[in-house]
N, C-alpha and C positions, 0 to 999 in steps of 0.2 A: 799349562792350561790356566787361563784366567777364570776364576769362579766369582760370580756376582750374585747377590741376593736381590730379588725384585718381588714386589707385591703385585697383586692383581691390578691392572690398569697402568702399571709402570712399564717403562721400556728401556731399551739399550740402542744406541746408535753405533752402527758399524761403518766407519768412515762418514762421509757427508750425505750418502744417498740411500743407505739401507737402515731401516728401523725394525727392530725386533721388539714386539710388545706382548706382555703377559695379559691374555684376555680373560682367562678363568683358571681357577685351581680347584680340583675336585678329587679328594682323597689322594690317590697315587697318580693322577693325570694332570698335566698342565696343558692348557690350550694356548698356543702361540699364534700371533699374527705377524706376518712379514710384509713390509712395504719395501719394494725394490724396483729399480727400473726393469722393464721387460727384457732388456739385454743381459740381465743377470739370471742365469739358470738357478732355480731353487728346487732341490729334490729332498725327499726323505732319505735318510742315510742308507737304509737297506736297498732302496732303488738305485741310489748313486753307486753303491758297491757292486750291484748286479750289472749295471751299465759298464762300469769300469772293467769288470771281469770279461764281459762279452767283447768289449773293444780290444782287450789284451789277447783274447783267443783269436779274434779276426786278424790282428797284427801278426801273431805268431804263425798262423796257418799261411797267410800271404798268398794262398792259391785261389784263383777264380774258377768256379765250376761253370764252364761255358755252356754246358747242356742245361743247367738250371737257369742261367741268365737268358738263354734263348727262349725258354718257356715264359719267363717274365716279360721279355722284350722281343716278341716275334718280329722277324724281318717283314717289311711291308713291300 
């Protein structure tokens, strides 16, 4: 893990297209700003881990519930 020290207003570049900037520091909280192309997904870590777990569950089950799909996409 790379550890860098930054003051409020300072930033870090991740490659050529992603900028991480320290916007404010208040007691035990740091407010970060992220500038990235819209094609780069940006998630809070806890949300990312939840999405990853749900995707893994879906991959493992591998079963389609046809009755549930019929409710969502009724035949016309």
